[in-house]
C-alpha positions in Angstrom: 148.9 100.6 107.2 146.8 97.4 106.7 147.2 94.6 109.2 145.5 91.2 109.1 143.9 89.3 112.0 143.2 85.6 111.6 140.5 83.6 113.5 140.0 79.9 112.7 136.8 78.0 113.1 136.5 74.2 113.2 133.2 72.3 112.9 132.6 69.7 115.5 129.3 68.3 114.2 125.7 69.6 114.5 126.0 73.3 115.0 129.0 73.1 117.3 132.1 75.1 116.3 135.4 75.7 118.1 136.9 79.1 117.3 140.6 79.9 117.8 141.4 83.6 118.1 145.1 84.0 118.9 145.7 81.8 122.0 142.0 81.7 123.0 139.5 79.0 122.1 135.7 79.4 122.4 132.8 77.2 121.6 130.0 78.5 119.4 126.6 76.7 119.1 122.9 77.4 118.5 120.1 77.1 121.0 118.3 73.7 121.3 115.1 75.3 119.9 116.9 75.6 116.5 118.7 72.3 116.5 121.9 73.1 118.5 123.0 71.8 121.8 123.4 75.2 123.6 127.1 74.6 124.5 128.1 78.1 123.6 126.8 81.5 122.4 125.3 81.7 118.9 127.2 83.6 116.3 124.9 86.6 116.4 125.4 86.9 120.1 129.2 87.0 119.5 128.7 89.8 117.0 126.8 91.8 119.6 129.4 90.8 122.2 132.1 92.2 119.9 130.2 95.5 119.6 129.6 95.7 123.4 133.2 94.8 124.5 134.8 97.1 121.9 132.6 100.0 122.8 133.4 99.6 126.5 137.1 99.5 125.7 136.7 102.6 123.6 134.9 104.4 126.3 137.7 103.4 128.8 140.3 104.6 126.3 138.5 108.0 125.9 138.3 108.4 129.6 142.0 107.6 130.2 143.0 110.1 127.5 141.1 112.8 129.5 142.7 111.6 132.8 139.1 110.8 133.9 138.7 107.9 136.4 135.5 106.1 136.0 134.0 103.8 138.7 132.1 101.8 136.1 131.3 101.5 132.4 128.4 99.3 131.2 126.7 99.0 127.8 123.7 97.0 126.6 123.7 96.1 122.9 120.4 95.1 121.3 120.3 93.7 117.8 117.0 93.7 115.9 116.5 90.8 113.6 115.0 91.4 110.1 115.3 88.4 107.9 118.8 86.9 107.9 120.5 90.0 109.3 120.3 92.7 112.0 118.5 95.7 110.7 119.5 97.8 113.7 122.0 97.6 116.5 121.5 99.9 119.5 124.1 100.6 122.1 122.9 101.9 125.5 125.7 103.4 127.6 125.8 103.7 131.4 128.7 105.7 132.8 128.4 107.7 136.1 129.4 111.1 134.8 127.5 114.3 133.9 125.6 114.2 130.6 128.0 116.6 128.9 131.0 114.5 129.8 129.2 111.3 128.8 128.4 112.8 125.4 132.1 113.7 124.8 133.2 110.2 125.8 130.6 108.5 123.6 131.6 110.7 120.6 135.2 109.8 121.2 134.4 106.1 121.5 132.4 106.2 118.3 135.5 107.5 116.5 137.9 104.8 117.7 135.7 101.6 118.1 137.0 99.2 115.5 133.9 97.0 115.6 131.3 99.7 115.2 133.3 101.5 112.6 133.6 98.3 110.6 129.9 97.6 110.8 129.0 101.2 109.8 131.1 101.0 106.6 130.3 97.5 105.4 133.6 95.9 104.6 134.1 93.9 101.5 133.6 90.2 102.2 134.9 87.5 99.9 134.6 83.7 100.3 137.1 81.4 98.7 137.6 77.6 98.8 141.1 76.8 99.8 140.7 73.0 99.5 142.1 71.6 96.3 
């Protein structure tokens, strides 16, 4: 069952962009050192943020399915630049449970995390001009 999600971005000038995702608006920009005004995170940070937040949610979901109460879940996500893309994205997980339990939660999260599963299988990307 396919379902579409729509996010709309509107250029404000320079490198500033406002993004609407459902009822939520966020500002995206570039750092001053590359010509932006640093009024929001850069797009690659948003990509890493999507990985981090989705993986945390997936870990929470996996714990809830096992009736396991966690006092905290934290992840660090590091992207390694290589040319105009990330060549590697590493997720470091911190959950206060025994290693065996952590391994099971991580494996479950890897199965259900939409963002990491999307990145692992490289979706088809098409670009069309809708202005006529």
